C-alpha positions in Angstrom: -0.2 -0.1 0.2 2.8 2.6 1.0 2.4 6.0 2.2 -0.3 8.4 0.9 0.9 11.5 -1.3 1.3 14.6 1.1 -1.6 16.5 0.4 -1.6 20.3 -0.1 -3.9 22.3 2.1 -5.6 25.9 1.0 -5.3 28.6 3.2 -9.1 28.0 4.5 -8.3 24.6 5.5 -4.8 25.5 7.4 -6.8 28.6 8.9 -9.4 25.8 10.3 -6.6 23.4 11.4 -4.2 25.7 13.3 -7.3 28.1 14.7 -4.6 30.9 13.5 -6.0 34.5 11.8 -4.4 35.0 8.5 -2.6 37.8 9.5 -0.7 35.8 12.2 -0.4 32.8 9.9 1.7 34.8 7.4 3.5 36.9 10.3 4.8 33.7 11.5 5.4 32.4 8.1 7.5 35.7 7.7 9.4 34.8 10.9 10.1 31.2 10.3 7.5 30.1 12.8 5.5 28.6 10.0 5.9 26.2 7.3 6.7 28.3 3.8 3.5 28.1 1.4 4.3 26.5 -2.0 3.6 27.5 -5.5 0.4 25.1 -6.9 -0.3 28.0 -9.8 0.0 31.3 -10.4 -1.4 33.3 -7.8 -2.2 30.2 -6.0 -0.4 28.5 -2.8 -0.9 25.8 -0.5 0.9 24.2 2.5 2.1 20.7 2.8 0.1 18.9 4.8 2.8 17.0 6.7 4.5 20.5 7.1 1.4 21.8 9.0 0.8 18.8 11.4 4.6 19.1 12.4 3.9 22.6 13.4 0.7 21.5 15.2 2.7 19.0 17.6 5.0 21.9 18.5 4.2 25.2 17.4 6.2 27.1 20.1 9.2 25.0 19.2 8.8 24.9 15.6 11.4 26.7 13.5 11.5 26.4 9.5 14.5 24.6 8.3 
């Protein structure tokens, strides 16, 4: 069966999962305290579900690498 592919989450799903506001999310991305978004298409970004889950396990200690 193997591992399922990593889903790409759009901002609405990320905000619902994390409970963050849009401005707080982008501030944390800028500070390296939340995973960076990836480009899906022109003017369309998302976050890897695995990266968001990693952040959710310990948000206070997360530092993007």
